[in-house]
Each structure stands twice: as structure tokens, then as C-alpha cells.
SEMI-655724 format. One record per residue: x, y, z of N, C-alpha, C, O in turn. Coordinates in steps of 0.02 Angstrom, whole numbers, padded with zeros to 5 digits, always signed. Each point is the difference from the previous one (the first is absolute). Last residue first. Layout:
! SEMI-655724
XYZXYZXYZXYZ ...
***
This chain:
! SEMI-655724
-01085-01045+00427+00072+00011-00006+00031-00055-00043+00060+00000-00011 -00314+00083-00032+00036-00035+00052+00074+00015-00010+00021+00028-00051 -00290+00069-00033+00073-00011-00006+00026-00042+00058-00034-00010+00050 -00198+00087-00080+00019-00022-00067+00074-00020-00006+00020-00030-00049 -00141+00126+00242-00030-00065-00014+00021-00028-00067-00018-00057-00017 +00092+00274+00087+00021-00049+00050-00026-00070-00014+00034-00050+00012 -00080+00265-00135+00048-00049-00026+00015-00056+00049+00024-00053-00021 -00168+00242+00071-00031-00036-00056+00046-00057-00025-00024-00050-00026 +00098+00197+00195-00054-00041+00027-00034-00041-00054-00024-00055+00012 +00188+00210-00078+00030-00056+00035-00054-00045+00029+00006-00061-00005 -00071+00261-00097+00018-00050-00050+00032-00061+00034-00009-00056-00023 -00047+00238+00161-00061-00029-00030+00017-00055-00050-00032-00052-00001 +00211+00175+00105-00035-00046+00046-00061-00032-00031-00013-00059+00011 +00186+00137-00192-00018+00029+00064-00036-00049+00043-00009-00058-00020 +00175+00078-00215-00040-00045+00042-00009+00034+00068+00048+00015+00035 +00085+00079-00214-00065-00013-00030-00044-00046+00041-00057-00013-00019 +00320+00000+00051-00034+00059-00027-00066-00021-00034-00001-00046-00041 +00113-00091+00245+00001+00003-00073-00041+00060-00023-00054+00013+00025 +00072-00086+00204+00060+00036-00020+00005+00008-00076+00042+00038-00024 -00215-00163+00131-00011+00072+00012+00060+00042-00020-00006+00059-00012 +00009-00298+00010-00029+00029-00061-00015+00074+00009-00004+00037-00050 +00078-00185+00226+00052+00039-00034-00026+00029-00066+00033+00044-00028 -00157-00197+00168-00008+00071+00018+00052+00044-00034-00010+00060-00005 +00014-00298-00008-00045+00029-00048-00010+00075+00013-00013+00039-00046 +00240-00165+00110-00065+00012+00030-00044+00032-00054+00022+00045-00036 +00196-00102-00013-00001-00040+00061-00067+00006+00035-00015-00037+00047 +00125+00068-00313-00048+00023+00051+00003-00048+00059-00001-00061-00008 +00215+00110-00167-00062-00036+00010-00043+00030+00055+00024+00039+00042 +00189+00056-00108+00011-00072+00009-00062-00039+00016+00003-00050+00035 +00025+00292-00089+00002-00018+00070+00008-00075+00012-00005-00023+00057 -00004+00123-00279+00043+00045+00038+00009-00023+00072+00054+00008+00029 -00198-00125-00181+00070-00009-00019+00046+00044+00042+00056-00020+00015 -00290+00041+00016+00022-00067+00019+00073-00011-00015+00037-00029+00041 -00141+00229-00111+00010+00000+00072+00026-00068+00023+00044-00003+00043 -00101+00023-00268+00059+00040+00014+00015+00002+00076+00057-00005+00021 -00254-00102-00097+00059-00039-00019+00063+00038+00017+00049-00029+00024 -00251+00141+00009+00005-00055+00048+00063-00041-00015+00036-00019+00046 -00092+00191-00196+00025+00028+00063+00009-00055+00053+00047+00002+00039 -00145-00058-00246+00072+00012-00008+00030+00028+00064+00057-00016+00017 -00288-00011-00020+00033-00065-00001+00075+00007-00008+00038-00034+00034 -00171+00227-00048+00005-00024+00069+00034-00068+00003+00038-00014+00046 -00080+00103-00260+00047+00043+00036+00010-00024+00071+00057-00004+00024 -00219-00106-00162+00069-00015-00020+00051+00041+00039+00052-00025+00020 -00280-00011+00108+00015+00011-00070+00073-00015-00015+00037-00023+00043 -00233-00044+00153+00071+00007-00015+00009+00007-00075-00018-00044-00039 -00195+00001+00154+00025+00066+00020+00073+00011-00014+00027+00053+00017 -00102-00300-00003-00050+00053-00005+00030+00065+00027+00024+00004+00057 +00129-00197-00169-00031+00016+00063-00048+00059-00009+00012+00045-00041 +00129-00128-00132-00063-00037+00005-00036+00014+00066-00059-00016+00008 +00279+00100-00063-00053+00041-00029-00067-00036+00001-00052+00032-00010 +00251-00141+00082-00024+00048+00050-00056+00044-00028-00043+00023+00037 +00156-00178-00177-00043-00035+00047-00029+00047+00052-00056-00008+00023 +00213+00094-00176-00062-00017-00035-00049-00036+00046-00060+00012-00003 +00277+00039+00082-00041+00061-00005-00066-00015-00035-00052+00029+00018 +00156-00235+00107+00026+00048-00049-00046+00061-00002-00054+00000+00030 +00096-00167+00189-00043+00015-00058+00034+00051-00046+00036+00044+00022 +00051-00124+00194+00018-00039-00059-00041+00018-00062+00019-00019-00056 -00037+00117+00283+00072-00011-00008+00019-00039-00062+00059-00006-00016 -00287+00056+00088+00034+00064-00009+00075-00008-00015+00030+00043-00031 -00239-00217-00021+00059+00010+00042+00034+00067-00017+00018+00013-00057 -00286-00089+00042+00058+00014-00041+00060+00016+00045-00006+00040+00047 -00179-00201+00057+00000+00065-00033+00063+00009-00042+00042-00045-00002 -00101-00106+00240-00016+00000-00071+00000+00071-00027-00011+00048+00037 +00129-00052+00184-00027-00062-00028-00012+00007-00074+00045+00016-00038 +00036+00132+00232+00045-00016-00056-00022-00066-00031+00042-00041-00019 -00149+00259+00184+00004-00071-00018+00046-00009-00059+00004+00043-00044 +00007+00149+00236-00022-00010-00069+00010-00072-00019+00054-00028+00011 +00006+00146+00199-00066-00029-00001-00025-00011-00070-00060-00013-00008 +00280+00092+00086-00049+00053-00005-00070-00026-00003-00047+00039-00005 +00238-00185+00013-00005+00038+00062-00051+00055-00003-00027+00018+00052 -00023-00226-00209+00059+00043+00009-00008+00040+00063-00055+00002+00027 -00048-00253-00079-00016+00071+00002+00062+00039+00012+00043-00020+00040 -00071-00227-00169+00006+00032+00065-00018+00073-00006-00008+00026-00055 +00030-00230-00100-00065+00031+00013+00000+00031+00069-00046-00009+00039 +00195-00144-00240+00007+00053+00050-00067+00034+00008-00029+00024-00048 +00083-00205-00110-00033-00016+00062+00006+00053+00053-00026-00009+00055 +00212+00014-00239-00064-00034-00006-00028-00015+00069+00037-00017+00046 +00127+00229-00103+00002-00071+00019-00069-00030-00001-00049+00031+00021 +00094+00171-00188-00004-00008+00072+00001-00074+00018-00023-00041-00041 +00145+00131-00185-00067-00015+00028+00003-00007+00075+00052-00018+00028 +00113+00181-00174-00004-00069+00024-00069-00013+00029-00029+00045+00032 +00097+00170-00116-00002-00047-00056-00005-00072+00022-00015-00044-00041 +00120+00215+00211-00043+00020-00057+00004-00050-00057+00054-00019-00022 -00007-00082+00262+00030+00053-00040-00045+00018-00058-00043-00041-00019 -00055-00056+00253+00031-00021-00063+00027+00059-00038-00027+00055+00004 +00016-00058+00266-00045+00013-00056+00035-00020-00065+00060+00009-00007 +00011-00138+00230+00005+00066-00029-00049+00008-00058-00021-00049-00030 -00008-00109+00251+00016-00004-00071+00003+00071-00030-00047+00038+00008 +00108-00096+00251-00057+00016-00043+00022-00002-00073+00056+00020-00017 +00094-00050+00206-00032-00060-00025-00059+00014-00044-00026-00047-00032 +00092+00234+00204+00047-00051-00024-00039-00062-00021-00044-00023+00037 -00083+00257-00053+00030-00043+00052+00044-00053-00030-00007-00018-00058 -00022+00257-00068-00037-00062+00013+00031-00038+00058+00059+00010+00015 -00074+00257-00106+00045-00049+00031-00040-00061+00021-00044+00003+00043 +00020+00210-00223-00041-00048+00038+00047-00055+00025+00024-00041-00039 -00009+00313-00056+00035-00063+00012-00045-00045+00043-00023+00021+00053 -00010+00208-00230-00021-00040+00058+00040-00064+00003+00010-00034-00050 +00006+00309-00061+00007-00073-00008-00020-00035+00065+00004+00028+00055 +00008+00218-00103-00064-00034-00005+00005-00076-00006-00052-00033-00005 +00265+00169-00066-00053+00029+00041-00066-00035-00012-00020-00009-00058 +00244-00132+00021-00031+00059-00030-00057+00024+00044-00028-00038+00039 +00274-00119-00011-00071+00010+00010-00023+00064-00035+00038+00047-00010 +00172-00234-00034-00016+00069+00015-00076+00008+00004-00036-00025-00043 +00186-00203+00094-00045+00033-00048-00017+00071+00024-00017+00011+00058 +00153-00184+00057+00034+00055-00033-00046+00038-00049+00021+00049-00030 -00084-00248+00155+00012+00054+00047+00032+00060-00033-00003+00055+00028 -00159-00255-00111+00062+00031-00024+00013+00062+00043-00029+00052-00011 -00113-00280+00088-00001+00069-00024+00068+00022-00024+00052-00022+00026 -00099-00190+00078-00022+00000-00070-00002+00070-00029-00006+00009-00061 +00059-00053+00291+00056-00019-00043-00021+00001-00073+00043+00008-00044 -00185+00033+00242+00030+00058-00033+00056-00018-00049+00023+00043-00037 -00239-00138+00200+00041-00023-00055+00026+00061-00038-00036+00030-00039 -00046-00064+00309-00011+00031-00066+00049-00028-00051+00058-00015+00016 -00085-00027+00232-00025-00049-00048-00010+00028-00069-00030-00034-00042 +00107+00171+00228+00046-00058-00007-00023-00050-00052+00041-00032-00033 -00118+00284-00007-00007-00046+00056+00047-00061-00011+00022-00012-00056 +00025+00266-00046-00033-00064-00013+00000-00044+00062+00046+00001+00040 -00018+00267-00077+00021-00052+00047-00037-00066-00011-00049-00014+00035 +00046+00247-00146-00059-00039+00020+00015-00055+00049-00046-00024+00033 +00218+00170-00123-00050+00044+00030-00060-00040+00026-00030+00019+00050 +00205-00129-00167+00026+00025+00064-00052+00043+00035-00006-00001+00062 -00046-00077-00277-00002-00054+00049+00027+00023+00067-00027-00020+00052 +00040+00169-00233-00070-00008+00021-00006-00056+00052-00039+00006+00047 +00250+00029-00144-00018+00057+00043-00072-00006+00025-00014+00015+00058 +00094-00174-00214+00032-00010+00066-00018+00057+00048-00009-00012+00059 -00056+00025-00288-00043-00046+00039+00029-00010+00070-00038-00004+00048 +00115+00231-00153-00007-00067-00027-00043-00044+00046-00020+00022+00054 +00060+00263-00123+00001-00054+00050-00014-00067-00033-00030-00004-00054 +00035+00232-00047+00051-00050-00015+00004-00056+00051+00045-00042-00004 -00145+00266+00094+00000-00020-00071+00058-00047-00014+00056+00009+00025 -00150-00015+00223+00037+00047-00042-00005-00021-00074-00006-00060-00014 -00194-00003+00187+00071-00015-00011+00032+00053-00044-00035+00041-00031 -00198-00121+00188+00029+00056-00037+00075-00011-00003+00034-00004+00051 -00258-00167-00021+00068+00017+00022+00027+00056-00044-00001-00004-00062 -00249-00129+00140+00037+00044-00045+00067+00018+00031+00005+00015+00059 -00114-00247+00021-00028+00065-00017+00044+00039-00046+00044-00028-00033 +00000-00173+00238-00025+00009-00069-00027+00071-00010-00013+00037+00048 +00174-00163+00128-00028+00067-00008-00024+00009-00072+00033+00034-00039 +00054-00243+00109-00020+00025+00065-00035+00068-00005-00043+00016+00040 +00034-00210-00235+00046+00050+00026-00027+00026+00066-00061-00001+00012 -00025-00159-00211+00035-00024+00060+00053+00050+00024+00060-00015-00004 -00247+00118-00153+00015-00071+00009+00035-00014+00066-00017+00029+00052 +00034+00203-00207-00053-00037+00033+00023-00072+00009+00052-00021-00027 +00028+00290-00049+00026-00066+00018-00054-00036+00040-00022+00025+00052 +00056+00203-00231-00042-00038+00047+00031-00069+00011+00018-00034-00047 +00087+00294-00024-00016-00068-00021-00043-00033+00054+00000+00021+00058 +00103+00237-00148-00041-00036+00049-00019-00068-00029-00028-00004-00054 +00233+00213+00024-00047-00047-00030-00037-00037+00055+00026-00008+00056 +00116+00262-00092-00011-00062+00037-00047-00044-00040-00037+00024-00043 +00113+00184-00041+00044+00000+00059-00008-00064+00040+00043-00015+00042 -00078+00038-00316-00035+00010+00064+00049-00004+00058+00050-00035-00004 +00031+00125-00236-00014-00064+00032-00036+00013+00067+00014+00050+00033 -00029+00114-00252+00037-00012+00061-00021-00067+00030-00059-00019-00001 +00053+00072-00267-00040+00008+00061+00043-00017+00060+00043-00044-00002 +00055+00143-00235-00014-00062+00036-00038+00015+00064+00014+00049+00035 -00033+00102-00260+00039-00004+00060-00017-00064+00039-00059-00016+00005 -00048+00098-00208+00051-00052-00007+00042-00008+00063+00039-00047+00005 -00212+00214-00025-00031-00065-00007+00050-00057-00004-00015-00056+00019 +00088+00282-00008-00031-00020+00062-00030-00070-00004+00004-00039+00048 +00089+00137-00241+00052-00020+00047-00029-00022+00066+00026-00046+00032 -00172+00132-00194+00026-00066-00021+00053-00025+00047+00003-00059+00016 -00093+00278+00016-00045-00054+00021+00025-00068-00020-00008-00048+00038 +00197+00233+00001-00057-00008-00044-00045-00056+00023+00023-00045+00036 +00128+00185+00140+00006-00050-00053-00064-00005-00040-00054+00015+00024 +00129+00217+00095-00033-00063+00017+00009-00050-00057+00002+00021-00058 +00188+00172+00090-00071-00006-00012-00028-00067+00021+00038-00046+00018 +00198+00123-00017-00039+00021+00058-00074-00009-00008-00038+00008+00048 +00203-00066-00218+00028-00025+00062-00042+00016+00061+00001-00037+00049 -00060+00116-00269-00004-00074+00002+00025-00027+00067-00028-00049+00025 +00044+00281-00067-00070-00020+00010-00007-00075+00004-00041-00025+00038 +00253+00116-00086-00018+00013+00070-00072-00018+00014-00016-00023+00055 +00097+00004-00276+00030-00051+00043-00018+00012+00073-00011-00048+00037 -00059+00209-00196-00036-00064-00010+00028-00054+00045-00039-00039+00029 +00148+00249-00032-00065+00005+00032-00039-00065-00006-00034-00020+00048 +00240+00040-00160+00011-00004+00072-00067+00002+00037-00009-00036+00049 +00002+00065-00283+00021-00068+00017+00010-00008+00075-00021-00051+00028 -00029+00266-00114-00059-00044-00005+00018-00072+00020-00038-00034+00034 +00213+00191-00047-00043+00014+00057-00062-00045+00000-00020-00024+00053 +00169+00014-00236+00031-00029+00060-00045+00011+00061-00007-00045+00041 -00060+00146-00243-00005-00073-00005+00029-00033+00063-00030-00047+00026 +00052+00281-00046-00070-00019+00011-00009-00075-00001-00035-00028+00042 +00248+00116-00096-00016+00010+00071-00071-00020+00016-00012-00031+00053 +00083+00030-00278+00031-00055+00037-00016+00005+00074-00013-00050+00033 -00058+00227-00170-00038-00061-00014+00027-00059+00039-00038-00040+00028 +00156+00244-00015-00064+00004+00035-00042-00063-00011-00031-00026+00047 +00233+00050-00165+00014-00013+00071-00065+00002+00040-00010-00041+00045 -00001+00097-00274+00014-00072+00009+00011-00017+00073-00024-00050+00025 -00002+00277-00083-00063-00036-00008+00010-00075+00011-00041-00032+00032 +00233+00172-00033-00040+00011+00061-00066-00038-00004-00022-00029+00050 +00159+00026-00241+00030-00039+00054-00039+00007+00065-00011-00049+00036 -00054+00180-00223-00016-00071-00010+00028-00044+00057-00033-00046+00023 +00090+00275-00025-00071-00008+00017-00021-00073-00009-00038-00026+00041 +00255+00085-00108-00006+00001+00073-00073-00009+00022-00013-00035+00050 +00058+00055-00279+00022-00066+00025-00002-00004+00075-00013-00053+00029 -00044+00261-00136-00049-00053-00013+00023-00068+00027-00041-00037+00028 +00135+00251+00099+00002-00021-00070-00050-00057-00011-00021-00031+00049 +00030+00239+00133-00005-00072-00007-00002-00017-00075-00042+00024-00037 +00114+00186+00220-00011-00015-00070+00002-00076-00008+00051-00031+00014 -00078+00238+00185+00009-00072-00016-00018-00012-00072-00053+00020-00024 +00053+00203+00110+00041-00032+00051+00016-00073-00017+00053-00025+00017 -00095+00233-00198-00035-00053+00038+00047-00035+00049+00058-00012-00016 -00019+00271-00052+00013-00066-00028-00037-00054+00041-00003+00005+00061 -00088+00253-00083+00049-00042+00037+00008-00068-00033-00047-00027-00030 -00014+00259-00105-00032-00057+00033+00052-00041+00038+00055-00010-00026 -00071+00267-00065+00051-00051+00014-00032-00057+00041-00003+00004+00062 -00092+00191-00245-00009-00033+00065+00052-00054+00008+00009-00042-00045 -00058+00261-00115+00054-00050+00009-00005-00030+00069+00034+00023+00046 -00175+00156-00123-00020-00064-00028+00052-00054+00009-00014-00059-00009 +00048+00287+00075-00054-00027+00041-00023-00070-00024-00025-00040+00039 +00187+00170-00158+00029-00031+00060-00053-00031+00045+00013-00048+00036 -00067+00176-00234+00018-00070-00014+00028-00036+00061-00006-00061+00007 -00063+00297-00035-00045-00045+00036+00018-00074-00012-00031-00045+00028 +00135+00241-00132+00020-00004+00070-00044-00047+00041+00014-00013+00058 -00013+00063-00304-00040+00047+00039+00020+00001+00073-00024+00043+00038 +00139-00101-00300-00013-00022+00069-00036+00054+00039+00015+00060-00007 -00046-00083-00261+00046+00030+00047-00016-00025+00071-00059-00007+00016 -00068-00040-00220+00052-00049+00019+00049+00028+00050+00044-00037+00023 -00226+00166-00118-00028-00057+00037+00052-00049+00024-00010-00036+00049 +00072+00221-00183-00024+00024+00064-00028-00058+00042+00009-00002+00061 +00057-00037-00282+00059+00007+00043-00021+00023+00070+00029-00020+00051 -00191+00007-00223+00020-00066+00025+00058+00004+00047+00004-00039+00048 -00071+00237-00153-00051-00022+00047+00017-00069+00029-00009-00012+00060 +00143+00098-00230+00012+00036+00062-00051-00021+00053+00016-00006+00059 -00037-00082-00275+00060-00028+00033+00014+00035+00066+00023-00031+00048 -00197+00110-00189-00019-00063+00034+00060-00029+00037-00008-00028+00054 -00005+00293-00093+00007-00061-00039-00016-00061+00043+00004+00000+00061 -00114+00247-00021+00060-00040+00013+00000-00064-00041-00052-00028-00017 -00068+00253-00073-00014-00056+00045+00063-00040+00011+00039-00009-00046 -00039+00276-00013-00002-00066-00031-00010-00054+00052+00024+00005+00056 -00110+00256-00060+00050-00044+00031-00008-00070-00028-00055-00028-00002 
***
């Protein structure tokens, strides 16, 4: 028997077997088809949304968060609810007076009730008072304290109401800062503080007022009493 030809053998392999239908799978069509430009548009929208969200979140934190330390330090300090001044001399009720912020000399005089013989016309009744300030009301006819820079009246050797002598010594109301540094225990800083207090309060009316100057305590005042005068 002759061997089959090669062409016949190849024909046998190419004949349909009926199993081809099993290989024909009908895949479902995709539900969503996104083109490249649509994908780019969606990405851009997402980026913009994230940026907007971050901006809104940052603004909400700034509006509800605590202020920065720098802002706290620059915040203006609250004004005191009251001020306390001292009124001494020719008044019916001397001592400490509690007044409203922004009170003036006239308010302190109303609270202290000057005596009939008190000299109040020389005072500036409209002057605004500060916390810790002292008013010394002199009797009528008493010589007022010299203005800053003016020498004390010649021959004056009386005692002040606080018992401090105003005789020989460096004048608190006329001495320069350099002259004040010649006092024992007084340096340049304290001398400048004495001059500043004198200019602010219109001169010293009592040596005891040195206690109001920064850097001078009771011990230093006792040391200075014999060295100064008004």
C-alpha cells in the first residue's frame, strides 16, 4: 500500500473538527471607555480640587487658631481699671485716692477736699494723673517749689512736711545729672532717673519723694538725706 501524499496529510489537518466554536469567545463590550484627553482632563480637575481644598483649610486654621507669639507680644496692653494717687498737705482727707483712668488733678482735689487755707490756684486742675502720682497741697502764701533748673530761694532753711531738711546740700530741683553723680551712692543711671522724675512732676516738694525714683530705696534715702536739699 502506497504511503499517503504529503498534500493529503496537510489537508486532513486543515479540515474543521467542530471544536472551533468553543474557541470563539464573545467578550462583553467595556462599559466605560476613556480616551487619553478625557483622562488628562480628569487629572487636571483633581489637582485643582486638591489645591482649592488646601487653601480653604489653611484659611480656616488661621481664623480659628491661636495667634502667633509675635502677634501676642505686639498686642496693646490693657488699661488699668483704676489708678491710685496720693494727696498730702492742706487737705481734709489726705492719703491714697482711687480714681478712674484718665482722672485729672481736679478729681483728686474733689476726693481730698482742700482746706480753706490751701493754695490750689497754682495747680493745673486739667492735668491728667498717672498711677502712683502724689499731689502736695501747700498752705496759702507758701513759696512754691522752684521749677526744674531754677535755683532754690536764697536763705531758705525750713523743714518740709515730711521732716526732710532743705538746707545745705545738692539741690534736687536745680542740680544737673553730673552734679547728682557726685552724691555718694548715685551713679549716672540713678541721676538721670532723678532728673526725669523732677521734669515729669514739676520738681521735688519733699526729699522723701526720692523713694518714687527707680533705684532708690529706704536705705539709700537715709544715706542721701544729709547730702541733698530741695
